[in-house]
N, C-alpha and C positions, 0 to 999 in steps of 0.2 A: 452201576448202570441201573441195576434194579431199584435204588434209591431213587435216582433223579425219575423213575418211572412212576415209583409210589406217590413223590411230591406231586409231579405233574396231575394224579387222578384225584389228590387231595386239594390242591389249589388252582384256583382259576388263573389264567393267562393274566399277565401283568396288564394292564391298562396304559398305553405307551403317550401319556398325556405330558406335551412338552417335550419330547424326545425326538432327536433330529438324526441320530447315529444308526443308521440300519444295522450295523454290527451289533450294537448294544440292544435294538430291538429283538433280533433273532437269538443272539445268545441268553437273553434275558427271558425268554419263552414270552415275549409280548403278543399282545393279539395284534396281527398285521392285516390291513386291509389290502389286498393283493392289487397292485397295480402295475405288475409286471408285462402284463400282455402287451402295454403300451410299448416295450421296448422293440417289438418287431415294427410297430406302426414309427417309431422315431429311426431305425436304419431304414426304413423305405422312403424316409424323408431328405430333404436336402442335409447335407453333411455338417452343414453349418445352421444352429436351430436356437432362435430367440424365442422366449416363452416368458410372458408376464402373467403375474396373478396376485391379488391381493394378500396382506399378510396372514398369517395364521392358516394358510390353506395346505400345508404339507409340502410346499416346494423344497426346502431345504433336505428333507427326508426321502423325497424322490430322488434327488440330485445324488445322495449319499448311497442310495439303491443301485443308481446308473453306475458310479465311480467303483464301487466293490465287483460289479459285475464285468466290468471292462479291465481293471485291474489284472496285469499279468502276475502280478504276485500273489494275488488271491485264488489263483486258480486252484489250489488245495484246499480250498474254503468254500467252494462252489457248492457242495452237497450241504453243509452246514447253513451255508445262507439262504440256497435258493431251493431245497427240497421241498416238496410240498407245495410249492407256488407254480404258477402257470408256465413260467420261464424255466423253471426247472424240468419240467416234462418236454419243455419245448426250447431247448437252447438254441441259439442263432451260432452259425460260425464266426462271428467275431468277439463272442465271450471269451475274457481273460485274453486279450491279444493286444492292450495297450500299455504304454507308459503313461498314466494320469498325472497331471496338473492340475493342481485343485487352488484357486485364489478365491477369497471371500472378503468381498471389498467393504462388507459391513462392519470388518474390523479397523479400516484406514482411516485415519483421521479424516473429518469432512471438512475441515477449516482449509479451505482452497488457497490460501496464502502460504501453507504448509503443504499441499497435498504429494508434491513431486516426493518429499522426503519421506513422507508417510509410505506412499505407494513403493517407494525403494525399499523401506525396510520390510514391508509385508513381503514383497515378492522375494527380496534376498532371503527371508526365512523359509519361503515355502519352494524356491528354488535350491537351497541348501538341501531340505527334504527330500525332494526329488533327485538330485545327485546321490545323495546316502542310500534312500531306498532302493534305486535301480543302478547300482553300481557296478554289478555284474554284466548289466546290459550296454554300458556305457565305456567310453575310452577311459582310460586310468588317467587318474587326475585332473580330472574334468572341473571339479569344484575349486582345486587351487588355481586351475589356469582362468577359470571365469572370474575369482575374486581379482587375480592380477591383470586381467587384460579388458574387463568390462566396469563400467561405471553407471550403475542404475538399473533399474528395472528394465528399460528399452532394450539396452545392450546387451543385459544379462538374457533376456528370452530371445532376441537375434542368436545368441552365441549357443545359448542349450539347441534350439531346433534345427541349426545346422550341423551341431555335433552328432544330434541323434540321426539326421539324414546321413551322413557319414558312415555310420554303422548299420543304416538299413532299420531304424527304429521309428515306429510310430507313435506319435502322441495324441491324445484324447484329451482336451483341455476343457475345464469345467469353471464358470466365473460364477459367482453366487452374488446376488444384492450388486448388480453392477453400476446400479442408479443410486446408489448409497448416499454418495455426495449433494444428490439435488435436494434433500431436505435441508440443506443450509442455506439454499436459494429461497425455498418456499418461506422460510422463516426470515429472511434477510435478504431484501432487494439489492442492497449495495453492494451484495457479491457479484453481482450479474456479470460486471467488466472482468473480475476474475475469472469466471466459469467462461465466458467464451474466449479467452487467454488461452485456457487447459484445453478445450473441447475444440478449437476451430484452428484451422492454418497448421501452424507447427506446433501447438500447443502440446505440452507433454503427453496428457493422457490422449488425445489425438494420436499423436506418434505411439502410443503402445496397441492401440486399435491396428494402425496401419502395420506394425510390425507383426500383430498376429495375423493379418491378411496376408503378407510376405510368405510367413510361415505355412500358409496352406498350400502355398507351391510347393513345398518342401515336406518335412516329418509332420507338422500339424495336420493331422487327417480328419479329425472331429473337432466341432466345438459346440459346446450347450453353454448357453448364457441365461440365466433368469434374472427377473428384478419385479418391481412393484408397479412401476410406471415408462411408457416409452418416451417421457421426457428427453432424456439424454440419449436416446438410441437414435433419434433423428439428427442430434447433432455429431455425436460421436461416429455413428456408421454410416454417413452418407457417401462415403468412398467404400463401405465395406459392403459393396454390392454382391458379394457372394452369398451372405447370409439370409436367411428367410424367417420372418416373424409367424409364428403357429400359434399366436396368442388368441385368436378368434376363430381358428381352425375347427369343423366340425368333428373331425377325428380325435381331437384332444380336450374336446369339453368335459371329459370326466377323469382325466389323466391327476388332476390332484382333487382334493376335496372328496365328500362321500356322497355316493347314490341314496335314495331311499331304500333301495334293497339292502345295500350295504349297512347301513344304521339298522336297520331291524335285524338283518344276521346278528349284528354285534349283541343289540339288545336281547334277543332271544338267547343267546350263549350265555349271557351273566345272568339273564333272570332264571333260567334253568339251572346254570352250575351254582349259583347262591341260594336258589331255592326264594327269591324275592318276588312275590304275586300279589303283592298288594295293588300293582297297577299291571295291566294288561300291556303286551306290546303295542297294540293298536292305541291304547290311552296315552302310553308314553311318548309315541308319534306324535300323537294330537297336540300334548303338550309342548313338544321340542320343536315342531315344524313351524308355527309362527316366529320363532325366535334365531331360529338358525338355517333354514330352508329357503329355497327360490331363487338361486342365483343361476344365472346362464352365462357362459362364456364364449356363446356361438349364436349368431343370429339364427343359422340355419336349425338349430338345436331346439328354438323356441317352441313350446308347446308338447314336447318330449320330456326327457330327463331333467330335473332341475339339481342343483347341487346343494348341500350341506357344507356349513364350515365345518372341517373336521375337527381343527382345535377345540371348538365350542362344544362339538357333539362329545368329545373325549373329557372335555371339562365335567360336562352334564352326567357322563356315566361314571366318571371316578368319583364325584360326588354322590351319585346315587348308590353306586356299591359299597363305598366307604363308610355311607352314614346306614346301612343296612336297610335301604329301600325308599328313603325319605328323600324328598324332593328337595335340589339345592334352594339355598335362602334366597340366593341371588341367581337370575338365568343366565346373566352376563359376567365375564370375567373381570373383577376391580380393575385391572392394570390395562383394560382395552383402549382406555380413551390416550393413553400415551402414544399408541401408533397415529392419532390424528391431532397431536399438537400442534405440529407445523402446518398442516392443512387449515387448521383454526386461525392460527398467526395471518395466514394468507388472506382468509376470509375478511377478519377483522380489519386488515389494513387496508384493503379494496370493497367497500361496502357498496359501489355503485353497481360493479357487476356480479362478482361471486355472490355477493349477500342477497342480491334480488333475484338470482336463480334459486338459491336455497330457501327464498321465501316464499316462491312459487313453487316448489315442491312441497312444501308444510301446506300450502291453502290449496293446491289443486290434486295432489297425489302424484303426477307423473307431467313429465316435460318431454317434448321431442326436439330432436337434433340430429346432426350425423354423428356418427362414431367415428373417431379420427385414430388412425393405427400409430401415427408417430409425429411428435409437433416440438417446434424449439421452444425453450423456457420462455422466450420474448412474449409469446404469445397465449400463455398459461392463463390468463384471466380473460380471455376472449370467450364468447358464449360457447360455441362450439367446444373448443380445447377443453374449457374448465370442466364441461358437462363429461367430458370423457375421459378427464382426470379422476372425478368423482366415481365413475365407472371402475376405472382400473384400481383406485383405491379400494374399491368393494362397496361402497357407499351408495352407490345404485345398481341395479342389474338391467337387462333387457328384456322389454315385455313386449316385443311385436315391433310392426312396421304401421306406420299411418301417413298416407298420402306421401310415400318414398321416403319417409324420414324415422328413425328408429326411435321407438318409446323407452324412454328410461322411467322406472320408477323405483322406491325403497325396495328391497328385498324382504326385509322384516323388521320385527320389533326392536332386535337390537340395533340396526342401522337409523331406526328412528331416534331411539336415545343419542346416537352418536350425533344426528341433525341437530338435536336440541343441543348437544354440547358445543358444536360448532357455532350455534347463533348465540349462544350464553355469552353475556357480558364478562 
């Protein structure tokens, strides 16, 4: 133990660039920007929580932190994971009280003509992990019974929540990247009919969410869903009226991403520990701010705290520390454009509507419109809906109100580069 303490004195905390596993972040002594104070706010909110943010803002790490906080099997790790954090000093009664189901739709094949098979395969794996991980809390032979009696993800989820109810166990269901397959529709409009068949009426994906809804009257106690856009939310969850979309809620404006105070604290730690004083913290902030800052995720928060893209900040600090105080050669990650390939295809497919909006942004610097909280895929290229899509994708940010409408602007230089890429032939 003395050796570990000595190592902590000799070496700075690891920079968690690209890390999404909360246990790894804590076990490897990484620098963690404490977001655990939001646990209390989440518990005070609706039991079924929807939350949308752009890519690379730390959603998956936040979800990982929540999963381990509520997992009954991690009660023995509570001090190791949360000591020194806000929630470690202020635990809520619900910590480590749930059986946790975690589904990551990002790993489900987005080909809609094969979506049922892919969703079944992913859920079969995760439900198998669930049955094994919580076997001491569940009826004997639950996995074998499920394999024998159930055909596919919908029937398996129905079976699991009913068996949990029989033994008095409560489930916390987490779904990451719930809207993953919408990328396929953005790139290939010919998939629209297949999309409608999956998300409307008796479609398989719609049935899956209907089963979640049914389970909330039984053992599914809480649901936490994240994604990048509310496109599919409107289609999938129109019947899921027990859920609440907290994406634009003032209370959660700072739950992912970094505030400037959080960035300053991190820079101070590394510049002091590593003795990197070629630039002051103020000078580093002045360099970083035009590239990574100025995101606003709630209209009521405009004019108060702006948010930095957390992944970009970690990219900068990782390069800065690793190169002994030299600024990164490139201020933006090289692979960031990949996140916007599908959006680019959409723009070049319909140059009359989306293309003209992008041009207006480039020429005037801002546009006004209504911020839509959810919309069907069919309307995605219409003015208000496309503006909102750009906002949810992180290309635009909120810059106030004008004559009753939301003002949208580019948040920073990184997104101006993305806008140039979206327009490029």
